[in-house]
N, C-alpha and C positions, 0 to 999 in steps of 0.2 A: 863166298859172294863178295863182289867189289862194290864200291860206292855208285858207280855208273849204273850198274844193273839194279841196285837197290832203288835209286832215284827213278829209273825208267819204270820199274814195277809199281812204285808209289804213284806216279803221275797217271798211270793207266788204271788204277784201282777203281772198281765200281761195286765193291762188296756190300756197301750199305745204301740200299735204295733211297731211304729217307734223306740221307746227306747228299746223294747225287742230285736228287730233285731240288733240294733247297739251295745248294751252291749254284746251280744253273739258273734257278729262278731269281735269286738275288743279283746275279750277273746281268740279267735282262732288265729287271725292274730298276736297279741302281738307286742311289741316293741323289737327291736333286743337285747337290754341289759337285757330284762326280758324273753327271749325265753324259758328258762328252768323252769320258774315259772308257777304255776297253777293260772290263774286269777279267781277272785271271780265271775265276770260276771253276778251278780244278783242285785236286789235292795239292797242298802247299808243301814243297820240299823243305828240308832243313837248310839252314844258312850257316856257313862257316866250314872250316877245314875238318875233315874226318880225323886228322892227326892231332887235334886240339886236346889240351889237358882239362879244359872246363866245358861241361855240357849243361846248358840251361834248358829246362823242360817246362813248357807252358801247358795250358789246357787244350786249346784249339784255335784255329784262325778266326779272327773277327770277320763278320759278314762283309763289312765295308772297309776293313783293314787289309789283312793279308789275303783274304779272298778276292780283294780288288787288285792289290799290288803284286801278289805272287811271291812276297817275301815275308817270312815270319816276323811278327811284331812290327810291321811297317805300315804306316798310314792310319794309325789310331792313337788314342790318348795313352793306352797302356805302353805302346811302343815308345812314346816320347819319354816316359819315365824310365823304361829299361835302357834305352840307348844313351840317355843322359848319364846314368850311373855307370854304364859300361865305359863310356868315354872318361869319366872322372877317375876311374881306377885302372885305366890303361888297357882295357879289353877291346877297344874299338878305335878307329881312326877319326870318327866324327861323332858329334853328340846328337845328331838328328838323322833319321832315315826316312825318305819320302816315297821311294819307289825302288823296285828291284834293279833298275838301270842306273841308279845313282852311284856315287863313288865310295859309299860306305864299305869298309872292310873290318872284319873282326880279327882280333889278335889272340891267337891261342884259345879261341872260344868258338863253340858251335851252339846254335839255337834250334831246338826241335819242339815238338808238341806230342802229347799223348794221343791226340786225334788230329789228323792232318786235313780234314775237311771242316768247313764252317757248319756248325750245327744250329738248328732253330733255337732261339732264346739262349744261345751259347751253352746248351746243355746236351752233350752227347749221352745217349742211353747206354746201359750196361753192355748190350750186344755190340754196339758201335765201338765202345772202348776196348772190348775183347778182340774185335776184328783188327783194330789198329795196333794192338799190343805186339803183334808179330813183327811189325816194322820197327818198333822201339827195341825189341830184343835183338833183332838183327843189327840195328844201328849200334847198340852197346857192344856187340861182339866185334864190330869193325873198328871201334875206337881203341886202338892198342895203347895209346899214350894217355888215356883218360885217368884222371886222378880225383876230380871233384865234380859232383852232380848237384846243381842248384835247382831245386823244385819250387816252382811258383804256384803255391796253393796246395791244399790238402789232397786234391784228386791227383795231381801230378806226383806228389809225395807217395801216395799209395801205389800208383802205377809203377813207379820205379822199384819199390820194394817187392811188389808182386812179380815184376819182370826178373829181378835178381834171384828171387826164389825159384822161378821157373828155370833159371840158368844154373841152379845149384850153387849160387854165390851168397845166399843168405838163408838162414834158417829161422823158424819161429814166426810169430805174428808181426804185423806192420807196427813199427814204433809210433808213439803218439806224435802227431804233427804239432809244430809250434814255430812261430816266427823266430829265426835265429838258431833254432835247434840244429845241432850237427851230430850225425851218427857215423861211427867208423865201421863200415862194412868190410868184409874180407878183402875186397878188391878196390874199393873207392870210399871216399868220404861223401856223405849225403847231407846237404845243407838245405834247410827249409826257409821259405819266405812267403809272407802274404803276397798274393797276386796283385800287381799294380793296376787292377781294374778300377773303373770309376766308382764302382760300389764301395771299394775299400779306400780309395784316395779322397773322394768327396766327403766321406764320413770321418776322415782322419784316423780310421783304423790303421792305415798305413801312411806314414809321413815320409817325406824325402830323407829325413835324417835316419829313420828306421831302415829304409831301403838301402841307403848308403852304408849303413853299418854291416849289412849282410855282405855287400861287395867288398868292404874292407876285410871282413873275416875270410872271404874267399881268396882275396889277394894274399893275405898273410899265410894262409894254408898252402897255397901254391908256391909261395916263395921259400918254404921250409926246405 
């Protein structure tokens, strides 16, 4: 499989009826401040080169973020945190991304999600996670230069280890998630971070200093 076919298959996916209905509904209702915008309203493809050494894995597109803009982590508060840190540590050309048509470019980095459609209440169910895992596994297989996977949140962490197990690249149970934890798997290093959701940033569970420390660790690992 090549990336073009993978992306084409992803964009056409309608395997999860609940998510298909929700993403289309949100694209019609819209948020007041975006009422004049045309929402993407489809599965959101990954962003960045398939030849990258770093893969960042999130949970799912935000209803009025990536489901609106068509680019992962673009157009919401979580994206502001992510792109600011990416820029600080040399993983992107700009510190802010507003829409898929802007001039943001990632450097040796790719951003994906364990589920590519916006879910109600930002909570994909088990069946939806399983359906989308096939895309994650195929994506990992295509990334021949991949060295480090950064998982944003416990669910992304679990999804990666389960995917690696299905690929026969990891044995045993999923290691315990923790912010800043790094595991050496047979093929990659897996690094964990709290997700930069408002639930975590507003409560100070995740601070910008904590988030930057994870990217500093990622940069040091890739520079070895």
